[in-house]
C-alpha positions in Angstrom: 0.0 0.0 0.0 1.5 3.3 -1.1 1.7 5.8 1.8 3.4 9.2 2.3 3.7 10.1 5.9 5.0 13.4 7.2 6.2 13.4 10.8 6.3 16.7 12.7 8.8 16.5 15.5 11.8 18.2 17.2 15.3 17.0 17.6 16.4 20.1 19.5 14.1 20.0 22.5 15.8 17.2 24.4 16.2 13.6 23.1 12.7 12.3 23.8 10.9 13.4 20.6 13.9 12.3 18.5 13.9 8.8 20.0 10.1 8.4 19.4 10.5 9.5 15.8 13.4 7.1 15.3 11.4 4.2 16.8 8.6 4.8 14.4 10.7 5.4 11.3 12.7 2.2 11.8 9.4 0.3 11.6 7.7 2.4 8.9 10.5 1.9 6.5 10.0 -1.9 6.7 6.7 -1.5 4.8 7.0 -1.5 1.0 5.8 1.7 -0.8 5.9 3.8 2.4 7.8 7.1 2.3 8.5 9.2 5.4 9.4 12.8 5.6 10.7 14.1 9.0 10.2 17.8 9.7 12.0 19.7 12.4 9.1 21.8 13.5 11.0 24.7 15.1 13.0 25.2 11.8 9.7 26.0 10.1 9.7 29.3 11.9 13.2 30.3 10.9 16.2 31.1 13.1 14.3 32.9 15.8 11.9 30.0 16.2 14.7 27.6 16.4 16.3 29.6 19.1 13.1 29.2 21.1 13.3 25.4 20.8 17.0 25.4 21.7 16.2 27.2 25.0 14.6 24.0 26.3 17.9 22.5 27.3 19.1 25.6 29.0 15.9 26.1 31.0 15.4 22.5 32.0 19.0 22.2 33.0 19.5 25.4 34.9 16.0 26.8 35.8 13.6 24.1 36.6 11.2 26.4 38.5 11.0 28.5 35.3 10.1 25.4 33.3 7.4 24.7 35.8 6.0 28.2 35.3 6.1 27.8 31.5 4.3 24.5 31.9 1.6 26.2 33.9 1.3 29.2 31.6 0.7 27.0 28.5 -2.5 25.8 30.0 -3.8 29.4 30.3 -3.8 30.3 26.6 -3.1 27.2 24.3 -5.3 28.7 21.5 -3.2 31.9 21.5 0.1 29.9 21.4 -1.2 27.8 18.5 -2.2 30.9 16.6 1.3 32.5 17.1 3.1 29.3 16.1 0.9 28.9 13.1 1.8 32.4 11.9 5.5 31.7 12.4 5.6 28.4 10.5 2.8 28.7 7.9 4.9 29.6 4.9 7.7 27.0 5.3 5.2 24.3 6.4 3.1 24.8 3.3 6.3 24.6 1.1 7.3 21.3 2.7 3.7 20.1 2.5 3.3 20.8 -1.2 6.7 19.4 -2.1 6.1 16.1 -0.3 2.4 15.8 -0.9 1.7 13.6 2.2 -1.5 11.7 2.6 -1.0 11.5 6.4 0.4 13.9 9.0 1.7 12.8 12.3 2.8 15.1 15.1 4.9 13.8 18.0 5.4 17.3 19.5 2.8 19.4 21.3 3.7 22.6 19.6 2.8 21.2 16.2 -0.7 19.9 16.8 -3.2 22.8 17.0 -0.9 25.1 15.1 -0.7 22.7 12.1 -4.4 22.0 12.2 -5.1 25.8 12.1 -3.0 26.0 8.9 -4.8 23.1 7.3 -8.2 24.6 8.1 -7.2 28.0 6.8 -6.0 26.4 3.5 -9.0 24.1 3.3 -6.7 21.1 3.2 -8.3 17.8 4.2 -5.3 15.6 5.2 -5.7 13.1 8.1 -3.9 14.3 11.1 -2.7 12.0 13.9 -1.1 13.0 17.2 1.1 10.6 19.2 1.4 11.8 22.8 5.0 11.9 24.0 4.0 11.8 27.8 2.6 9.2 30.0 0.5 10.9 32.7 0.7 14.7 32.8 -0.5 15.8 29.3 0.0 19.5 28.3 -3.0 21.3 27.0 -1.2 21.9 23.7 -1.3 18.2 22.9 -5.1 18.0 23.0 -7.2 19.0 20.0 -10.6 17.4 19.2 -10.0 18.2 15.5 -7.3 15.4 15.3 -8.4 12.5 13.2 -6.8 10.3 15.8 -4.9 10.8 19.1 -2.7 7.9 20.1 -2.4 7.5 23.9 0.7 5.5 25.1 -0.7 4.8 28.6 -4.0 4.0 30.3 -3.7 7.3 32.3 -3.3 9.4 29.2 -6.3 7.7 27.5 -8.6 8.2 30.5 -7.5 11.9 30.8 -8.4 12.7 27.2 -11.6 10.6 27.3 -13.0 11.7 30.7 -11.5 15.1 31.6 -11.2 16.5 28.1 -14.1 14.5 26.6 -12.3 13.7 23.4 -14.6 11.2 21.6 -13.3 7.7 22.1 -13.9 7.1 18.4 -10.8 9.4 17.9 -8.6 7.8 20.6 -6.4 4.8 20.3 -4.8 3.2 23.3 -1.3 2.2 22.2 1.9 1.6 24.0 5.0 3.8 24.2 7.3 3.3 21.2 10.9 2.4 22.0 13.7 1.8 19.6 14.2 -1.9 19.0 17.8 -2.0 19.9 16.8 -1.6 23.6 15.1 -5.0 23.5 17.6 -7.8 23.6 16.7 -10.7 26.0 20.0 -12.4 25.3 21.8 -9.6 27.1 19.6 -9.3 30.2 21.0 -10.2 33.5 19.7 -13.4 35.0 18.3 -12.9 38.5 21.0 -13.3 41.0 21.4 -13.0 44.7 23.3 -10.0 46.0 25.5 -10.7 49.0 27.3 -8.3 51.2 30.4 -7.1 49.4 29.2 -8.1 45.9 30.1 -5.8 43.0 27.3 -3.4 42.0 27.2 -1.8 38.6 25.4 1.5 38.7 24.5 3.7 35.7 23.8 7.3 36.4 22.0 9.2 33.6 21.3 12.9 33.5 19.1 12.9 30.4 20.2 14.2 27.0 20.9 17.7 28.4 23.3 16.8 31.2 21.2 18.1 34.1 21.3 17.0 37.7 23.6 16.9 40.7 25.7 14.1 39.2 28.8 14.6 41.3 27.1 14.1 44.7 25.1 11.2 43.4 28.1 9.3 42.1 30.2 10.2 45.3 27.5 8.9 47.6 27.3 5.6 45.8 31.0 5.1 45.5 31.6 5.9 49.2 28.7 3.9 50.5 29.2 0.8 48.4 32.9 0.0 48.2 32.5 -2.7 45.6 30.4 -0.5 43.3 31.4 0.5 39.7 29.7 3.7 38.5 29.2 5.0 35.0 28.0 8.5 34.5 26.5 9.7 31.2 26.7 13.4 31.4 24.9 14.1 28.2 25.7 17.0 25.9 27.0 19.2 28.7 30.8 19.1 28.2 31.4 21.4 31.2 29.7 18.9 33.5 31.7 16.0 32.0 35.0 17.9 32.5 34.0 18.9 36.0 33.1 15.4 37.1 36.3 14.0 35.6 38.4 16.4 37.5 36.5 15.9 40.8 35.9 12.2 40.8 38.6 10.4 38.7 41.5 11.3 41.0 39.6 10.0 44.0 38.0 6.8 42.6 40.1 5.9 39.6 38.8 2.9 37.6 35.7 2.6 39.7 34.1 5.5 37.9 33.6 6.1 34.1 32.4 9.5 32.9 31.3 9.9 29.4 29.3 12.5 27.4 26.5 12.0 25.0 26.3 8.5 23.5 24.1 6.9 20.8 24.4 3.4 22.3 23.0 4.0 25.7 21.3 0.6 25.6 24.7 -1.0 26.0 25.3 0.8 29.3 21.8 0.0 30.5 22.2 -3.7 29.8 25.5 -3.7 31.7 24.0 -2.0 34.8 22.4 -3.6 37.9 20.6 -0.3 38.6 20.0 2.8 36.5 19.7 6.1 38.3 17.6 8.3 36.1 15.4 11.4 35.8 11.6 10.9 35.2 11.8 11.3 31.5 9.3 8.8 29.9 11.7 7.8 27.2 14.5 7.1 29.6 12.2 5.2 32.0 10.8 3.0 29.4 14.1 2.4 27.6 15.4 1.1 30.9 12.3 -1.1 31.3 12.9 -2.5 27.8 16.5 -3.3 28.8 15.1 -5.0 32.0 17.3 -2.7 34.1 15.8 -1.8 37.6 15.3 2.0 37.8 16.0 4.4 40.6 14.2 7.7 39.9 15.9 10.7 41.5 13.9 13.6 40.1 11.5 14.8 37.5 10.9 18.1 35.6 8.0 20.1 37.0 4.7 19.7 35.1 5.3 17.2 32.3 7.3 14.6 34.3 5.9 15.3 37.8 3.7 12.3 37.9 6.1 9.8 36.3 7.9 8.7 39.6 4.5 7.6 40.9 3.8 5.8 37.6 7.1 3.9 38.1 6.0 2.8 41.6 2.5 2.0 40.6 3.7 -0.5 37.9 6.6 -1.8 40.1 9.2 -0.7 37.5 11.7 0.7 39.9 12.2 2.7 43.1 12.0 6.4 43.8 14.2 8.5 46.1 14.2 12.1 47.2 17.2 13.2 45.2 20.4 12.5 47.1 18.8 12.8 50.5 18.0 9.1 50.8 19.6 7.5 47.8 21.9 5.3 49.8 19.1 4.0 52.0 16.9 3.2 48.9 19.8 1.3 47.3 20.3 -0.6 50.5 16.7 -1.6 50.4 16.9 -2.8 46.9 19.9 -5.0 47.8 18.4 -6.3 51.0 17.4 -10.0 51.3 19.8 -11.0 48.5 18.3 -8.4 46.1 14.8 -9.6 46.3 13.3 -6.3 45.4 15.6 -6.0 42.3 14.4 -9.4 41.2 10.8 -8.4 41.7 11.3 -5.2 39.7 12.9 -7.2 36.8 9.9 -9.6 36.8 7.4 -6.7 36.7 9.3 -5.0 33.9 9.3 -8.1 31.7 5.5 -8.4 32.2 5.0 -4.6 31.5 7.1 -3.9 28.5 5.7 -4.1 25.0 8.6 -4.6 22.5 6.2 -4.5 19.5 4.8 -1.0 20.4 6.5 0.9 17.6 5.6 -1.8 15.1 1.9 -1.7 16.2 1.8 2.1 15.8 3.5 1.9 12.4 0.9 -0.7 11.2 -1.9 1.6 12.5 -0.6 4.5 10.5 0.1 2.6 7.3 -3.4 1.1 7.3 -5.3 4.2 8.5 
């Protein structure tokens, strides 16, 4: 079946939208006669618009309260924000649209839902429009538009929110699962359940997210000092200053027990090698860890969009949660207690929860829509 699908996304606002896009594209290209066009939404508005998108990393890394305020403000005037964005991106979007001639539009970014539909309506273009939510529990108002042909909900919580609170017709909602790139699923590399005894080695992966945020030095220091047999790998993300700082602070003290690296495109290898992954509450990172069957320790979450994700992890027994560095040692000790019984229980729950075929199912839905 011939199909031309245009995906509206963003690769500059963190790594989440990028990973979702890649998960879908690697499945869509397996279908014969399917062509995919990826559009960086913020580039449609020119250099000034791109600068706005690039601010995401700086704000979420250095000014989390400000990000919380931005999150709250978007709920006050989503229609106005959509109108402004539509005006900024209209000309370049229509140029891309007419050049590619898609018969299906898919948005995986909240800024390019209502704004794009506004443009389509203005131009009287009847092209099916699908939204795939990139969050699990807390859904920004900008995601929600009853004019969408379909809205794909990657969790039961998001489905209920749209159906019950926002009263989006269920005939326009599809309950899917969160798409994760296939390389994260490799049962042959998963650790068999083992008993953890006092003095055993413990491999801990500390991830800051793609933007390198978080108090990584103290987190690594507490684990290395409290668990003498631990081996810690820190992925500092794109923030080279943090990587250099951590290297100068920790390498002289802990030597080969700590590895500090920057942004990597094979994070699944580090997840598979770890006994515990210390992560922020990003939905992509959380569910990539689940796909690798690596117990999660959630140490924080962005205000607004990620605020409910730690509770989601606990509800589904996918990992543990701690209050930053205040009780991280105690929580890890609990995970290791009774020969690591809690870690074994988490791994079992993850294997039951994960859906390796999620991206494939969404691709089939789009191709046959």
